[in-house]
N, C-alpha and C positions, 0 to 999 in steps of 0.2 A: 426160531420161534415156531412153536407147534400150532396146526391149524385150529385146534381148540382153543388156545390162547388168543388167536385173531379173532376168533367168533364170539370169545366169552372173556373180553379182558377184564382183568382184576379192577374193582372199583374201590372207591375210598371206603365204603361199607364193609368190604371184605376185609380190607386191611383192619379198621375198627375191631370188627368181630373177631379177628385172629387174636389181636392183642387183647381182647376181653377174655377169650377162651384160653389164652395162654399165658397167665399171669408171669410165668417163670421166664418169658422171653428175654427180659432186659437183665435177669440174672445170668443166662447163658452169653447175653451179649451187653455186658455191663459197659464196655468202652462206647456204646452207642450214646448213653446218656449225656456223655460230655461232647461227643461228635456233632449228634443232632442240633441244629441251629433253628432257632425259631423266632418270630417277629417279637419283640417285647411289647406288652400293653401299655408301655410308657415311652414314647418318644420314637417308635419303631425300629431302634437298634436290635441286631441279631444277638440272643442269648442262647445258652445252651437249654436242653430241656429241662434241666434240673432247677435253673434259674428261673425258668418260665413257671414252673410247678409253684416255686417258691412265691412269685410275684402273685399268683393266682391265689394262693393261700392267703397272704397278706391282705389282698383285696377282700377275702371273704371274711376274714377276720375285721377287717375295719367296716364291713357292712354290718356284721353283728354288734359291733362295738355301738354303731349309729343306732341301730333298732333297741339296745338297752338304754341309750341316752333318751330316747324317744319314749319308751315305756315307763322310765323315771319321771319325765318331765309331765306326761299324762296322770301318773300317780300324784303328782305333786299339786297339778291343776284340779284335780278330783278332791284333793284334800282341802285346798281353799275353798272350793264350792261348798263342800260338806260343812265346814267351818261358817260360811255366810249363811247356808240354810239353817244351821242350829240356832244363830244369832237372831235371824228373822222369826223362827217358830218360838224362841224363848219370849221374845217380845209380845207376841200374841198371847201366850200364857199370862204374861204379867199384866195384860189389860186388865184395868180395875172394873170399869164400867163396859156392859155388852155395847153401847153405843159409841164406844172409842175404837172398837174393833176394826171397821171399815178404813177409818182413818190411818190407823197402825199397820194395816196389810199393805196399803198403798205406800205410805211414807218409808217404812222400812225395806220396802222392795225397791225404791228408788236410792234408798242409800246403800244397801247392802251390795246390791248388783249394778250400780251405776244407770239406772233406766231414767231416762229424761222426764218422762210424763207417766203418771198411772193414775187410775180412777175406778171406782167400784159401785155398782149399784145393786141394792138388793130388794126385792118386792116379797109380798106375802109376809111382811115382817107383822111383830106384835103392835097393837095399836099403840102401846106407849112409845113406839119409835116410828110411827107412821109419817110425821111431819118432819123427820129428819132429811137432811139433804142428800143423803146416800139412798133414800127410800122414796124419792119422787122424781118425775121428770123422764119416766122410761115409758115408751109406746108401747102397744100391744105386739107391735110388727118386731120392736127390739127384743121383747120377752120371748117371741117365737123363734126368732133368729138365735138367741142362745140356747133355746131346747133343742134346735136342729144341729148343734155342734155335737158330732160324736167324739172330735178331739179339737184342741184350740185352733183357732183361725190364725193363721200367719201370711202377711202380704201387705200389699200396697193399701195406702189410705183410698179406697173406692167410695167415700162418702157416707161410710157406715154411721148410725146414729150414735155409736159408742164413741167415735172420735169426737163428739160434740159435748162428751161429758169431760173433756180434758181441759185444762186452764188455758193451753194455747193450742186450739184445734188446728189452726192455719198452717202450724208448721210440721204437723205430722205427715210424714212420707211413708213411714212403714209401722205396723201395728200388730198386736196380738190380742185375741179376744178370748178369754178362757170361761167357759160355762162354769156356774157354780151349781152344784146339785147335792141332794141329800142322799149319799150312797149311791145306790144303782139306780135311782129315780130318774124315769126318763125325761120329765120337765125340769127345767132349770128354775132356781130360784134367784138368780143373780148373775152378774157377769163381771168379769175383772179385765179391764183393758190396761195395757202395757204400750208405750208409743216412743218413737224416736224420729228424729228428723234425718237421720241416715237411713236411705232407701235399702240397705243390705241387712240392717239391725235384725229385722224380723222377716227374714226371706221366706217365700212360699214353700221352699223345698227344705227347710230347716227341721231338724228333730223335734220332737214336741214331749217328749217323754218326762223332760224336767218341768215344763210348764204345766204338764198334767198332775204333777205332784204337788205344784204349788197350789192349782185349784182345788185339789182335794184338801189339802191342810187348810186352806182359806175357808172352804166350805164348813168343814168341822167347826171352825172357830166361830164362824158365823150362824151356827145352829142356835146360839144363844138370842139372837134377835128375832128368830121366827116365832110365829103364831104357835101356841100349844093346844091341841085339843084334848080337852078333859077326857080322862076315861071313863068309860061307862060302866057302871056298878051295877050288878043284878039286883 
């Protein structure tokens, strides 16, 4: 053994780099493919290099197949959600009377998405709807809270006034509060509350994109209830 070999022993990286930079090595030494024995990834038995490569390839293919299955499942789930969203929107469009819309919004959300409880309040409505149940019983504080929401509130029932709009407020463990706005207006003109006795149904870390879309559609439908300011003519 040379002094250089003792002071600079060959490392695993050296061997790996040599094989990477000499792809024809196993062509010149084909007998090594069957002679080299490696530990199998399945059971620890010794297998040839060729067998080990085949095992690794099968594992990779299996992983890719699993990803494809997951993508297909997500696609199916998205299709189901889209169908439910369409059914809910259709019922909003079919509401004959403006005063029916808040009830349709809440009832159809419960039906389509299996939400245990839902309620809605709207303020600043036209005088013809001012005495409806959906237009009364909202404090200035609750209105201010709705206007402060940049995105839907999701989390535990912390005693928010919106929980008291629900039929069974005492059973609420988690809830979502969605502000209703006219376009990009900073002030909310209403709030939609969804609730469940399941603590995890509306978790604080859940994505809210879908809830925001529901809020936008509900806001558009509820515009038929709001006071209309007459246009000023010259």
